[in-house]
PDB file with one MODEL, atoms N, CA, C and O in Angstrom:
MODEL        1
ATOM      1  N   UNK A   1      78.695 350.244  68.313  1.00  0.00           N
ATOM      2  CA  UNK A   1      79.419 350.338  69.567  1.00  0.00           C
ATOM      3  C   UNK A   1      78.419 350.247  70.723  1.00  0.00           C
ATOM      4  O   UNK A   1      77.296 350.742  70.626  1.00  0.00           O
ATOM      5  N   UNK A   2      78.836 349.618  71.797  1.00  0.00           N
ATOM      6  CA  UNK A   2      78.005 349.498  72.991  1.00  0.00           C
ATOM      7  C   UNK A   2      78.128 350.754  73.852  1.00  0.00           C
ATOM      8  O   UNK A   2      78.978 351.612  73.613  1.00  0.00           O
ATOM      9  N   UNK A   3      77.260 350.838  74.856  1.00  0.00           N
ATOM     10  CA  UNK A   3      77.343 351.931  75.817  1.00  0.00           C
ATOM     11  C   UNK A   3      78.613 351.802  76.645  1.00  0.00           C
ATOM     12  O   UNK A   3      79.271 350.762  76.625  1.00  0.00           O
ATOM     13  N   UNK A   4      78.952 352.852  77.367  1.00  0.00           N
ATOM     14  CA  UNK A   4      80.108 352.848  78.254  1.00  0.00           C
ATOM     15  C   UNK A   4      79.675 353.115  79.683  1.00  0.00           C
ATOM     16  O   UNK A   4      78.494 353.014  80.015  1.00  0.00           O
ATOM     17  N   UNK A   5      80.636 353.457  80.524  1.00  0.00           N
ATOM     18  CA  UNK A   5      80.379 353.682  81.948  1.00  0.00           C
ATOM     19  C   UNK A   5      81.024 354.986  82.407  1.00  0.00           C
ATOM     20  O   UNK A   5      82.034 355.421  81.854  1.00  0.00           O
ATOM     21  N   UNK A   6      80.431 355.597  83.417  1.00  0.00           N
ATOM     22  CA  UNK A   6      80.998 356.767  84.083  1.00  0.00           C
ATOM     23  C   UNK A   6      81.548 356.286  85.416  1.00  0.00           C
ATOM     24  O   UNK A   6      80.807 355.747  86.238  1.00  0.00           O
ATOM     25  N   UNK A   7      82.839 356.478  85.632  1.00  0.00           N
ATOM     26  CA  UNK A   7      83.525 355.951  86.803  1.00  0.00           C
ATOM     27  C   UNK A   7      84.088 357.110  87.623  1.00  0.00           C
ATOM     28  O   UNK A   7      84.713 358.020  87.078  1.00  0.00           O
ATOM     29  N   UNK A   8      83.861 357.071  88.928  1.00  0.00           N
ATOM     30  CA  UNK A   8      84.322 358.111  89.850  1.00  0.00           C
ATOM     31  C   UNK A   8      85.487 357.574  90.673  1.00  0.00           C
ATOM     32  O   UNK A   8      85.452 356.436  91.142  1.00  0.00           O
ATOM     33  N   UNK A   9      86.530 358.408  90.847  1.00  0.00           N
ATOM     34  CA  UNK A   9      87.692 358.037  91.650  1.00  0.00           C
ATOM     35  C   UNK A   9      87.937 359.140  92.673  1.00  0.00           C
ATOM     36  O   UNK A   9      88.047 360.314  92.318  1.00  0.00           O
ATOM     37  N   UNK A  10      88.020 358.758  93.934  1.00  0.00           N
ATOM     38  CA  UNK A  10      88.308 359.717  95.003  1.00  0.00           C
ATOM     39  C   UNK A  10      88.926 359.005  96.186  1.00  0.00           C
ATOM     40  O   UNK A  10      88.962 357.776  96.248  1.00  0.00           O
ATOM     41  N   UNK A  11      89.409 359.795  97.119  1.00  0.00           N
ATOM     42  CA  UNK A  11      90.038 359.218  98.317  1.00  0.00           C
ATOM     43  C   UNK A  11      88.997 358.680  99.296  1.00  0.00           C
ATOM     44  O   UNK A  11      89.255 357.728 100.031  1.00  0.00           O
ATOM     45  N   UNK A  12      87.807 359.307  99.295  1.00  0.00           N
ATOM     46  CA  UNK A  12      86.742 358.899 100.204  1.00  0.00           C
ATOM     47  C   UNK A  12      85.428 359.452  99.656  1.00  0.00           C
ATOM     48  O   UNK A  12      85.437 360.338  98.800  1.00  0.00           O
ATOM     49  N   UNK A  13      84.318 358.946 100.135  1.00  0.00           N
ATOM     50  CA  UNK A  13      83.001 359.423  99.717  1.00  0.00           C
ATOM     51  C   UNK A  13      82.860 360.873 100.159  1.00  0.00           C
ATOM     52  O   UNK A  13      83.085 361.187 101.328  1.00  0.00           O
ATOM     53  N   UNK A  14      82.489 361.762  99.239  1.00  0.00           N
ATOM     54  CA  UNK A  14      82.366 363.183  99.540  1.00  0.00           C
ATOM     55  C   UNK A  14      83.639 363.975  99.281  1.00  0.00           C
ATOM     56  O   UNK A  14      83.671 365.182  99.520  1.00  0.00           O
ATOM     57  N   UNK A  15      84.681 363.322  98.799  1.00  0.00           N
ATOM     58  CA  UNK A  15      85.944 363.978  98.466  1.00  0.00           C
ATOM     59  C   UNK A  15      85.687 365.071  97.421  1.00  0.00           C
ATOM     60  O   UNK A  15      85.076 364.804  96.387  1.00  0.00           O
ATOM     61  N   UNK A  16      86.145 366.282  97.683  1.00  0.00           N
ATOM     62  CA  UNK A  16      85.935 367.404  96.748  1.00  0.00           C
ATOM     63  C   UNK A  16      86.862 367.331  95.541  1.00  0.00           C
ATOM     64  O   UNK A  16      86.645 368.044  94.562  1.00  0.00           O
ATOM     65  N   UNK A  17      87.875 366.496  95.586  1.00  0.00           N
ATOM     66  CA  UNK A  17      88.845 366.400  94.493  1.00  0.00           C
ATOM     67  C   UNK A  17      88.695 365.105  93.707  1.00  0.00           C
ATOM     68  O   UNK A  17      89.687 364.492  93.312  1.00  0.00           O
ATOM     69  N   UNK A  18      87.462 364.695  93.484  1.00  0.00           N
ATOM     70  CA  UNK A  18      87.225 363.470  92.724  1.00  0.00           C
ATOM     71  C   UNK A  18      87.519 363.697  91.248  1.00  0.00           C
ATOM     72  O   UNK A  18      87.506 364.828  90.762  1.00  0.00           O
ATOM     73  N   UNK A  19      87.780 362.621  90.557  1.00  0.00           N
ATOM     74  CA  UNK A  19      87.950 362.634  89.111  1.00  0.00           C
ATOM     75  C   UNK A  19      86.966 361.628  88.531  1.00  0.00           C
ATOM     76  O   UNK A  19      86.833 360.514  89.039  1.00  0.00           O
ATOM     77  N   UNK A  20      86.283 362.023  87.475  1.00  0.00           N
ATOM     78  CA  UNK A  20      85.368 361.118  86.790  1.00  0.00           C
ATOM     79  C   UNK A  20      85.970 360.729  85.447  1.00  0.00           C
ATOM     80  O   UNK A  20      86.607 361.544  84.779  1.00  0.00           O
ATOM     81  N   UNK A  21      85.765 359.494  85.068  1.00  0.00           N
ATOM     82  CA  UNK A  21      86.267 358.977  83.798  1.00  0.00           C
ATOM     83  C   UNK A  21      85.112 358.429  82.979  1.00  0.00           C
ATOM     84  O   UNK A  21      84.193 357.810  83.516  1.00  0.00           O
ATOM     85  N   UNK A  22      85.164 358.657  81.696  1.00  0.00           N
ATOM     86  CA  UNK A  22      84.235 358.048  80.752  1.00  0.00           C
ATOM     87  C   UNK A  22      84.988 356.885  80.132  1.00  0.00           C
ATOM     88  O   UNK A  22      86.050 357.063  79.536  1.00  0.00           O
ATOM     89  N   UNK A  23      84.422 355.685  80.280  1.00  0.00           N
ATOM     90  CA  UNK A  23      85.110 354.457  79.886  1.00  0.00           C
ATOM     91  C   UNK A  23      84.295 353.736  78.807  1.00  0.00           C
ATOM     92  O   UNK A  23      83.090 353.534  78.957  1.00  0.00           O
ATOM     93  N   UNK A  24      84.964 353.358  77.734  1.00  0.00           N
ATOM     94  CA  UNK A  24      84.296 352.674  76.625  1.00  0.00           C
ATOM     95  C   UNK A  24      84.267 351.165  76.858  1.00  0.00           C
ATOM     96  O   UNK A  24      84.797 350.384  76.068  1.00  0.00           O
ATOM     97  N   UNK A  25      83.634 350.781  77.959  1.00  0.00           N
ATOM     98  CA  UNK A  25      83.401 349.383  78.315  1.00  0.00           C
ATOM     99  C   UNK A  25      81.985 349.332  78.887  1.00  0.00           C
ATOM    100  O   UNK A  25      81.653 350.127  79.766  1.00  0.00           O
ATOM    101  N   UNK A  26      81.164 348.435  78.417  1.00  0.00           N
ATOM    102  CA  UNK A  26      79.773 348.396  78.866  1.00  0.00           C
ATOM    103  C   UNK A  26      79.581 347.708  80.219  1.00  0.00           C
ATOM    104  O   UNK A  26      78.615 348.007  80.922  1.00  0.00           O
ATOM    105  N   UNK A  27      80.465 346.807  80.594  1.00  0.00           N
ATOM    106  CA  UNK A  27      80.350 346.077  81.853  1.00  0.00           C
ATOM    107  C   UNK A  27      80.924 346.926  82.995  1.00  0.00           C
ATOM    108  O   UNK A  27      82.084 347.337  82.945  1.00  0.00           O
ATOM    109  N   UNK A  28      80.117 347.181  84.011  1.00  0.00           N
ATOM    110  CA  UNK A  28      80.549 348.065  85.101  1.00  0.00           C
ATOM    111  C   UNK A  28      81.753 347.511  85.860  1.00  0.00           C
ATOM    112  O   UNK A  28      82.662 348.267  86.203  1.00  0.00           O
ATOM    113  N   UNK A  29      81.774 346.209  86.127  1.00  0.00           N
ATOM    114  CA  UNK A  29      82.899 345.616  86.854  1.00  0.00           C
ATOM    115  C   UNK A  29      84.197 345.775  86.066  1.00  0.00           C
ATOM    116  O   UNK A  29      85.218 346.168  86.630  1.00  0.00           O
ATOM    117  N   UNK A  30      84.166 345.474  84.771  1.00  0.00           N
ATOM    118  CA  UNK A  30      85.360 345.596  83.936  1.00  0.00           C
ATOM    119  C   UNK A  30      85.844 347.038  83.854  1.00  0.00           C
ATOM    120  O   UNK A  30      87.049 347.289  83.855  1.00  0.00           O
ATOM    121  N   UNK A  31      84.915 347.987  83.784  1.00  0.00           N
ATOM    122  CA  UNK A  31      85.291 349.400  83.719  1.00  0.00           C
ATOM    123  C   UNK A  31      85.975 349.842  85.017  1.00  0.00           C
ATOM    124  O   UNK A  31      86.970 350.566  84.983  1.00  0.00           O
ATOM    125  N   UNK A  32      85.442 349.407  86.149  1.00  0.00           N
ATOM    126  CA  UNK A  32      86.044 349.746  87.444  1.00  0.00           C
ATOM    127  C   UNK A  32      87.446 349.153  87.542  1.00  0.00           C
ATOM    128  O   UNK A  32      88.376 349.836  87.971  1.00  0.00           O
ATOM    129  N   UNK A  33      87.607 347.905  87.154  1.00  0.00           N
ATOM    130  CA  UNK A  33      88.922 347.253  87.213  1.00  0.00           C
ATOM    131  C   UNK A  33      89.923 347.983  86.316  1.00  0.00           C
ATOM    132  O   UNK A  33      91.069 348.185  86.718  1.00  0.00           O
ATOM    133  N   UNK A  34      89.515 348.377  85.119  1.00  0.00           N
ATOM    134  CA  UNK A  34      90.407 349.102  84.215  1.00  0.00           C
ATOM    135  C   UNK A  34      90.898 350.400  84.863  1.00  0.00           C
ATOM    136  O   UNK A  34      92.092 350.697  84.825  1.00  0.00           O
ATOM    137  N   UNK A  35      89.992 351.166  85.451  1.00  0.00           N
ATOM    138  CA  UNK A  35      90.382 352.430  86.077  1.00  0.00           C
ATOM    139  C   UNK A  35      91.235 352.182  87.315  1.00  0.00           C
ATOM    140  O   UNK A  35      92.172 352.939  87.569  1.00  0.00           O
ATOM    141  N   UNK A  36      90.937 351.144  88.090  1.00  0.00           N
ATOM    142  CA  UNK A  36      91.776 350.806  89.245  1.00  0.00           C
ATOM    143  C   UNK A  36      93.207 350.538  88.805  1.00  0.00           C
ATOM    144  O   UNK A  36      94.153 350.973  89.462  1.00  0.00           O
ATOM    145  N   UNK A  37      93.369 349.824  87.699  1.00  0.00           N
ATOM    146  CA  UNK A  37      94.698 349.453  87.223  1.00  0.00           C
ATOM    147  C   UNK A  37      95.433 350.601  86.534  1.00  0.00           C
ATOM    148  O   UNK A  37      96.645 350.743  86.692  1.00  0.00           O
ATOM    149  N   UNK A  38      94.705 351.423  85.769  1.00  0.00           N
ATOM    150  CA  UNK A  38      95.348 352.396  84.885  1.00  0.00           C
ATOM    151  C   UNK A  38      95.341 353.844  85.391  1.00  0.00           C
ATOM    152  O   UNK A  38      96.183 354.637  84.970  1.00  0.00           O
ATOM    153  N   UNK A  39      94.415 354.203  86.279  1.00  0.00           N
ATOM    154  CA  UNK A  39      94.289 355.621  86.626  1.00  0.00           C
ATOM    155  C   UNK A  39      94.228 355.906  88.129  1.00  0.00           C
ATOM    156  O   UNK A  39      94.645 356.980  88.562  1.00  0.00           O
ATOM    157  N   UNK A  40      93.730 354.989  88.914  1.00  0.00           N
ATOM    158  CA  UNK A  40      93.556 355.236  90.348  1.00  0.00           C
ATOM    159  C   UNK A  40      94.854 354.985  91.104  1.00  0.00           C
ATOM    160  O   UNK A  40      95.709 354.213  90.670  1.00  0.00           O
ATOM    161  N   UNK A  41      94.980 355.650  92.231  1.00  0.00           N
ATOM    162  CA  UNK A  41      96.095 355.409  93.144  1.00  0.00           C
ATOM    163  C   UNK A  41      95.691 354.326  94.140  1.00  0.00           C
ATOM    164  O   UNK A  41      94.502 354.117  94.380  1.00  0.00           O
ATOM    165  N   UNK A  42      96.676 353.637  94.722  1.00  0.00           N
ATOM    166  CA  UNK A  42      96.338 352.647  95.752  1.00  0.00           C
ATOM    167  C   UNK A  42      95.532 353.320  96.869  1.00  0.00           C
ATOM    168  O   UNK A  42      95.872 354.412  97.323  1.00  0.00           O
ATOM    169  N   UNK A  43      94.484 352.664  97.293  1.00  0.00           N
ATOM    170  CA  UNK A  43      93.645 353.192  98.352  1.00  0.00           C
ATOM    171  C   UNK A  43      92.505 354.077  97.879  1.00  0.00           C
ATOM    172  O   UNK A  43      91.637 354.433  98.675  1.00  0.00           O
ATOM    173  N   UNK A  44      92.487 354.443  96.598  1.00  0.00           N
ATOM    174  CA  UNK A  44      91.381 355.245  96.064  1.00  0.00           C
ATOM    175  C   UNK A  44      90.092 354.432  96.051  1.00  0.00           C
ATOM    176  O   UNK A  44      90.107 353.215  95.866  1.00  0.00           O
ATOM    177  N   UNK A  45      88.991 355.124  96.250  1.00  0.00           N
ATOM    178  CA  UNK A  45      87.671 354.510  96.118  1.00  0.00           C
ATOM    179  C   UNK A  45      87.234 354.694  94.672  1.00  0.00           C
ATOM    180  O   UNK A  45      87.172 355.822  94.182  1.00  0.00           O
ATOM    181  N   UNK A  46      86.933 353.610  93.995  1.00  0.00           N
ATOM    182  CA  UNK A  46      86.537 353.646  92.585  1.00  0.00           C
ATOM    183  C   UNK A  46      85.100 353.132  92.492  1.00  0.00           C
ATOM    184  O   UNK A  46      84.798 352.014  92.911  1.00  0.00           O
ATOM    185  N   UNK A  47      84.213 353.974  91.933  1.00  0.00           N
ATOM    186  CA  UNK A  47      82.785 353.627  91.870  1.00  0.00           C
ATOM    187  C   UNK A  47      82.260 353.769  90.455  1.00  0.00           C
ATOM    188  O   UNK A  47      82.674 354.652  89.704  1.00  0.00           O
ATOM    189  N   UNK A  48      81.356 352.897  90.111  1.00  0.00           N
ATOM    190  CA  UNK A  48      80.608 353.032  88.863  1.00  0.00           C
ATOM    191  C   UNK A  48      79.403 353.919  89.143  1.00  0.00           C
ATOM    192  O   UNK A  48      78.612 353.634  90.042  1.00  0.00           O
ATOM    193  N   UNK A  49      79.261 355.005  88.366  1.00  0.00           N
ATOM    194  CA  UNK A  49      78.133 355.926  88.556  1.00  0.00           C
ATOM    195  C   UNK A  49      76.993 355.675  87.582  1.00  0.00           C
ATOM    196  O   UNK A  49      75.895 356.202  87.760  1.00  0.00           O
ATOM    197  N   UNK A  50      77.248 354.878  86.558  1.00  0.00           N
ATOM    198  CA  UNK A  50      76.163 354.585  85.633  1.00  0.00           C
ATOM    199  C   UNK A  50      76.620 354.556  84.191  1.00  0.00           C
ATOM    200  O   UNK A  50      77.806 354.642  83.875  1.00  0.00           O
ATOM    201  N   UNK A  51      75.626 354.432  83.333  1.00  0.00           N
ATOM    202  CA  UNK A  51      75.834 354.245  81.901  1.00  0.00           C
ATOM    203  C   UNK A  51      76.059 355.575  81.193  1.00  0.00           C
ATOM    204  O   UNK A  51      75.483 356.594  81.575  1.00  0.00           O
ATOM    205  N   UNK A  52      76.896 355.560  80.161  1.00  0.00           N
ATOM    206  CA  UNK A  52      76.994 356.661  79.205  1.00  0.00           C
ATOM    207  C   UNK A  52      76.663 356.088  77.831  1.00  0.00           C
ATOM    208  O   UNK A  52      76.900 354.908  77.572  1.00  0.00           O
ATOM    209  N   UNK A  53      76.123 356.912  76.967  1.00  0.00           N
ATOM    210  CA  UNK A  53      75.622 356.429  75.683  1.00  0.00           C
ATOM    211  C   UNK A  53      76.733 356.133  74.684  1.00  0.00           C
ATOM    212  O   UNK A  53      77.833 356.679  74.764  1.00  0.00           O
ATOM    213  N   UNK A  54      76.415 355.261  73.753  1.00  0.00           N
ATOM    214  CA  UNK A  54      77.325 354.961  72.647  1.00  0.00           C
ATOM    215  C   UNK A  54      77.569 356.223  71.826  1.00  0.00           C
ATOM    216  O   UNK A  54      78.662 356.413  71.293  1.00  0.00           O
ATOM    217  N   UNK A  55      76.561 357.086  71.719  1.00  0.00           N
ATOM    218  CA  UNK A  55      76.719 358.336  70.971  1.00  0.00           C
ATOM    219  C   UNK A  55      77.789 359.220  71.605  1.00  0.00           C
ATOM    220  O   UNK A  55      78.565 359.855  70.891  1.00  0.00           O
ATOM    221  N   UNK A  56      77.841 359.272  72.943  1.00  0.00           N
ATOM    222  CA  UNK A  56      78.876 360.052  73.614  1.00  0.00           C
ATOM    223  C   UNK A  56      80.251 359.466  73.338  1.00  0.00           C
ATOM    224  O   UNK A  56      81.196 360.206  73.064  1.00  0.00           O
ATOM    225  N   UNK A  57      80.372 358.152  73.407  1.00  0.00           N
ATOM    226  CA  UNK A  57      81.663 357.505  73.134  1.00  0.00           C
ATOM    227  C   UNK A  57      82.123 357.803  71.710  1.00  0.00           C
ATOM    228  O   UNK A  57      83.305 358.055  71.477  1.00  0.00           O
ATOM    229  N   UNK A  58      81.203 357.776  70.773  1.00  0.00           N
ATOM    230  CA  UNK A  58      81.546 358.092  69.379  1.00  0.00           C
ATOM    231  C   UNK A  58      81.971 359.543  69.240  1.00  0.00           C
ATOM    232  O   UNK A  58      82.939 359.835  68.538  1.00  0.00           O
ATOM    233  N   UNK A  59      81.266 360.458  69.893  1.00  0.00           N
ATOM    234  CA  UNK A  59      81.609 361.879  69.849  1.00  0.00           C
ATOM    235  C   UNK A  59      83.012 362.114  70.408  1.00  0.00           C
ATOM    236  O   UNK A  59      83.768 362.928  69.877  1.00  0.00           O
ATOM    237  N   UNK A  60      83.354 361.404  71.472  1.00  0.00           N
ATOM    238  CA  UNK A  60      84.675 361.531  72.093  1.00  0.00           C
ATOM    239  C   UNK A  60      85.742 360.708  71.377  1.00  0.00           C
ATOM    240  O   UNK A  60      86.920 360.759  71.732  1.00  0.00           O
ATOM    241  N   UNK A  61      85.321 359.951  70.366  1.00  0.00           N
ATOM    242  CA  UNK A  61      86.228 359.099  69.594  1.00  0.00           C
ATOM    243  C   UNK A  61      86.958 358.079  70.477  1.00  0.00           C
ATOM    244  O   UNK A  61      88.160 357.854  70.333  1.00  0.00           O
ATOM    245  N   UNK A  62      86.195 357.468  71.399  1.00  0.00           N
ATOM    246  CA  UNK A  62      86.754 356.437  72.260  1.00  0.00           C
ATOM    247  C   UNK A  62      86.459 355.069  71.674  1.00  0.00           C
ATOM    248  O   UNK A  62      85.308 354.742  71.386  1.00  0.00           O
ATOM    249  N   UNK A  63      87.500 354.276  71.499  1.00  0.00           N
ATOM    250  CA  UNK A  63      87.341 352.909  71.044  1.00  0.00           C
ATOM    251  C   UNK A  63      87.175 351.971  72.224  1.00  0.00           C
ATOM    252  O   UNK A  63      87.397 352.376  73.365  1.00  0.00           O
ATOM    253  N   UNK A  64      86.791 350.735  71.978  1.00  0.00           N
ATOM    254  CA  UNK A  64      86.607 349.757  73.059  1.00  0.00           C
ATOM    255  C   UNK A  64      87.828 349.681  73.980  1.00  0.00           C
ATOM    256  O   UNK A  64      88.957 349.524  73.516  1.00  0.00           O
ATOM    257  N   UNK A  65      87.589 349.795  75.281  1.00  0.00           N
ATOM    258  CA  UNK A  65      88.653 349.711  76.268  1.00  0.00           C
ATOM    259  C   UNK A  65      89.383 351.012  76.541  1.00  0.00           C
ATOM    260  O   UNK A  65      90.254 351.047  77.410  1.00  0.00           O
ATOM    261  N   UNK A  66      89.059 352.083  75.829  1.00  0.00           N
ATOM    262  CA  UNK A  66      89.708 353.373  76.057  1.00  0.00           C
ATOM    263  C   UNK A  66      88.915 354.175  77.082  1.00  0.00           C
ATOM    264  O   UNK A  66      87.741 353.900  77.328  1.00  0.00           O
ATOM    265  N   UNK A  67      89.571 355.171  77.677  1.00  0.00           N
ATOM    266  CA  UNK A  67      88.891 356.036  78.634  1.00  0.00           C
ATOM    267  C   UNK A  67      89.494 357.430  78.577  1.00  0.00           C
ATOM    268  O   UNK A  67      90.597 357.636  78.071  1.00  0.00           O
ATOM    269  N   UNK A  68      88.727 358.391  79.117  1.00  0.00           N
ATOM    270  CA  UNK A  68      89.152 359.784  79.155  1.00  0.00           C
ATOM    271  C   UNK A  68      88.598 360.409  80.425  1.00  0.00           C
ATOM    272  O   UNK A  68      87.527 360.030  80.899  1.00  0.00           O
ATOM    273  N   UNK A  69      89.342 361.380  80.977  1.00  0.00           N
ATOM    274  CA  UNK A  69      88.803 362.125  82.104  1.00  0.00           C
ATOM    275  C   UNK A  69      87.600 362.932  81.636  1.00  0.00           C
ATOM    276  O   UNK A  69      87.620 363.509  80.549  1.00  0.00           O
ATOM    277  N   UNK A  70      86.578 362.974  82.434  1.00  0.00           N
ATOM    278  CA  UNK A  70      85.362 363.697  82.046  1.00  0.00           C
ATOM    279  C   UNK A  70      85.582 365.205  81.991  1.00  0.00           C
ATOM    280  O   UNK A  70      84.835 365.910  81.312  1.00  0.00           O
ATOM    281  N   UNK A  71      86.600 365.716  82.698  1.00  0.00           N
ATOM    282  CA  UNK A  71      86.874 367.148  82.680  1.00  0.00           C
ATOM    283  C   UNK A  71      87.831 367.550  81.551  1.00  0.00           C
ATOM    284  O   UNK A  71      88.158 368.728  81.403  1.00  0.00           O
ATOM    285  N   UNK A  72      88.271 366.584  80.767  1.00  0.00           N
ATOM    286  CA  UNK A  72      89.141 366.867  79.626  1.00  0.00           C
ATOM    287  C   UNK A  72      90.610 367.038  79.963  1.00  0.00           C
ATOM    288  O   UNK A  72      91.427 367.174  79.053  1.00  0.00           O
ATOM    289  N   UNK A  73      90.973 367.036  81.235  1.00  0.00           N
ATOM    290  CA  UNK A  73      92.390 367.173  81.614  1.00  0.00           C
ATOM    291  C   UNK A  73      93.113 365.861  81.376  1.00  0.00           C
ATOM    292  O   UNK A  73      92.499 364.797  81.301  1.00  0.00           O
ATOM    293  N   UNK A  74      94.411 365.955  81.262  1.00  0.00           N
ATOM    294  CA  UNK A  74      95.235 364.757  81.075  1.00  0.00           C
ATOM    295  C   UNK A  74      96.016 364.458  82.320  1.00  0.00           C
ATOM    296  O   UNK A  74      96.769 363.485  82.358  1.00  0.00           O
TER     297      UNK A  74
ENDMDL
END
């Protein structure tokens, strides 16, 4: 399995109510687009924060194209 991405979603930079997602997609652009389509609200700022390891994705049992909130909430 390839590495994934950590994606941040908030209303604005510095928003205290941001949500982070761990995404099992190695390409940052594709990961951002997936979260924009599936989890973000219109007008949300969606940013790629960097790489997450394949080991983390395996531990979380995420398959290619899947994602989970980093805080574990649904």
